[in-house]
N, C-alpha and C positions, 0 to 999 in steps of 0.2 A: 474519412472515419463517420459510421453510423451515429446520428445522433440520438437518443434516448429521451422521450418525450417526458414533460412536468409528470403528466397522469402516470405515467410505466415508473418512475421512480417513487412515486408514494404509493403507487402498490407493490413493490419491492418491499418499501421501509414497513407497510403494515404487516406484508407474509414475514419478514424478520422478525418484528414484531411479539407477532403472534405466536411465533418456534421459541422467542426467547421466555414470553410468559408464557404457555405451556410447560417448557422445562420446568421454570421455578417454581411453578405449581405441582407438577408432579411430585417434585424433589421435596417441597415442604408434606408433601401427601406421605409420600414414602418413608421422609424420615420425621415422622411426626412421633413416632414413638421411639424412644431412648432406652435401649436395656441392652445388658451384656448377654444376658441369658431369660428363655423364656421357656417355661414349665405348664402343662396343660393337661387336663382330663376332659373328654369331649364323647358326647355320644352322636353317631353320623348315624341320622336314617335315611335309609334308601328307599325311594318309591320308586314302584315298577309302572309301566304304562296304565296295566290294569286297576293302580291305585293302592295292590297292597305294599307291604314296607316290612323292615327288614333292620335289624339295629346292631349296633357295633359299638364295643367301646375300646378308646385309644387315647392312650397317651403319647404325649408329645414333647420331645427336648431340641431346643434350638440354642444356638452359641455363635458367638462370632467368632471369625477365624482367620487367620494370616491371608486367605484369600476371599473373605467373605465370609456367608453364612453356613451352615452347618445342623442336619436336622435330622433326629432320628424319632420315626414312629413303631411305636410298639403295640401290637392289636390283643385286649385282653382278652375279650368274649365279643360271639360266641365261640365254643367249643370248637369248631370247625375252621376259624382264622385264629385262633388263641397262638400265640408264639409267634404270629408274622412278623416280621421285622423288617423296617426299610429304612435306607442311608442315605442320604444326599447332602453333598458338598460341592460347593465352588471351587473352581481352580483358578490358576492365577490367569490363564487365557481369557476367562470371560465365561468358559463354558462349566456345566454341572456335569458330574460322574454321580452315578445313583447304582446302588445295589439294592438285593430284594433276601431275605432268608424263608422260605415257605419250610415248614416242618415235614410236611410230605415228603421233600426232596431231601430233607437233610443237609442242606450245603448253601453256601452261598452264591447266588448269581447275580453279575452283575447286567444293568440295562442296557440294552446297545441303544445305540441311537436311533436306529430306524423304530423302536418300539416307544418312542419318549410320547408317541401321539395314541396310543394305547389306552384302555379302559386300566385305573388303578384298583384294583383289587374288589373288579366288577360294580365301580362305583361311576358317577358321572364326570369325577375328576379324572383326567388324563395324567401320565406321569410327569407331563409337560407342567402342567397346571396346579403341580404340590409344588415344583420348584417357583413357579411363576409368581406366587403369592408372598416370596420376597425377593421378587426381580430387582435388580437394581434399575434406577432410573438410564442411569447411562447408557443402557444397552438399547435405547428407543429413542428415535426423533420424537418430541412432543409438540402437539400444535391446539392452540386453543381456537377451538369452532366457534364456540357460543356463549353465553349465559342463558340460563334455565332455570325451571324453579320443580323441585322433586319433592314430592310430599310436603309442601309447603316451606321449602328450604330452597334460598338461590344458591345455584351451584354453578361451578362452572365444568364446561364437556370440551374434555380433552382428548384427543387421538395420539395415539401412541404406535408408531411405525416399526419394529425390529430394525435395529441396521444390520442382521444376521440373517438373512434370507433363507436359513433352515429350521429358523424357527417355525413351531405348528399352526401360526396363526398371522395373518398377513397385516392383522392392527387389532387394535384393541380401543373403544372408547368409553370414557371413564366418567361418572360425574361425582365432582369432589365440590363439599360444601365449601362457598366463598369463605363464611366466618372460621372455623375451623377444622378446615381440611381433613375431614371425613370422606371417606370415599363409601357412596351409597350403592352406586351400581355399575357394573362393567359390562359392556357387550365384545364379545371375542369372534371375529370373522375371518372365512377360510379364504384360500388364493383367489376365487372368482368372485370375492366381494359379500356374499350373504352371509348374515349369523348364525353362528354354529353352537355358541353356548351363552348363558347368562348369567353372570353371578350377583346376587344383593347380598348387602351385609345389612345387619339390621339387630335393634336390642343394643345401643351402644349404653354401657355402665361405666363409671367412673372405678377400677381398678388399680388400686397403689399409683392414684393421681393422673392415671393414663385411660382414655377412656377407650374401652374394647368392644368392637362387634361380638355379642354373645351368639349370634346365630348368624351364619353364613351359609347360601343356598346357590347350588350351582344347578343349572339346565339344561340339559340338551335340546337345542330348538328342533321343534319339529318331531321329536320323539316321543313327548309327553312322559317322558323320566326326569328325576331330579337325586341330588344328596344334597342335605341340610346336614350341617355340623352345628351342635348346640354345646358350649362351652360350659362344664360343669365346674372345673378348678383352674383358675388363673395364675401363675405366680411369674414376677418378674425378677429378676436380679437373685433367683435362688442361686446357691454353687449347682455346678453340674461339672463330675469329672472329666476330664480331657478322654478317658478310655471308652466312655459310651459313644464316641463319633469313630469307631472303628469297626474293622472286618471282623476281627476276635468278638465283638458285645455283639454285632449281627449274629454270630452262628451260636453263642451261648447264652446271652442275653442277661450276663454278670460281668463287672467290673472286675479286672483280673490286674 
């Protein structure tokens, strides 16, 4: 029988400990805000490579469901996107189903898995990114890489590798405040190991006893483009009818 050296055992133990610590830290960060529902109104500012900007006003409704999270996004203005509605729902198998209603088409269309990495309504967010904002920590393997100071705050740096190889990114590296578990930054990587997106959360404010990032910016590395979401209204635990999270609401915009 091959003997394992003491050094090898120590290294294996350290790797296991880092993985355990990484999972614990990410769980604390992901579950930091406890709320059955979230209702918000945001300004979405899209910055092009030449520095020009366009702005969109969106409402978002999220609610826990039997299989995970459910989110409805409604575009209010400008006129060329008003009435566009997007629904995402977690499934029992751990995947996410997505549908979109475009007024110009007049019907609901399901987003295929092959489209998950595509741009969401001309922004720097992909369809996967929209779902990943509430991605369950259990879907990834988390490893504590190091501790590092970011903007004067001591942070854990966590690497998250998806267990499902079909996910858009090969890994995500996050900077999480050691004291309060706020996520300040996340880098997303392609299959070949190069960074493709950068997400930054800032302007944290106390909203109903929950520290909430009022500004979320996602940039596409190398493209010179970015999309920033500014929260204007945020409400936790407001009642949201079940009918909001249906394809019927997608098509009509009305609770029936």
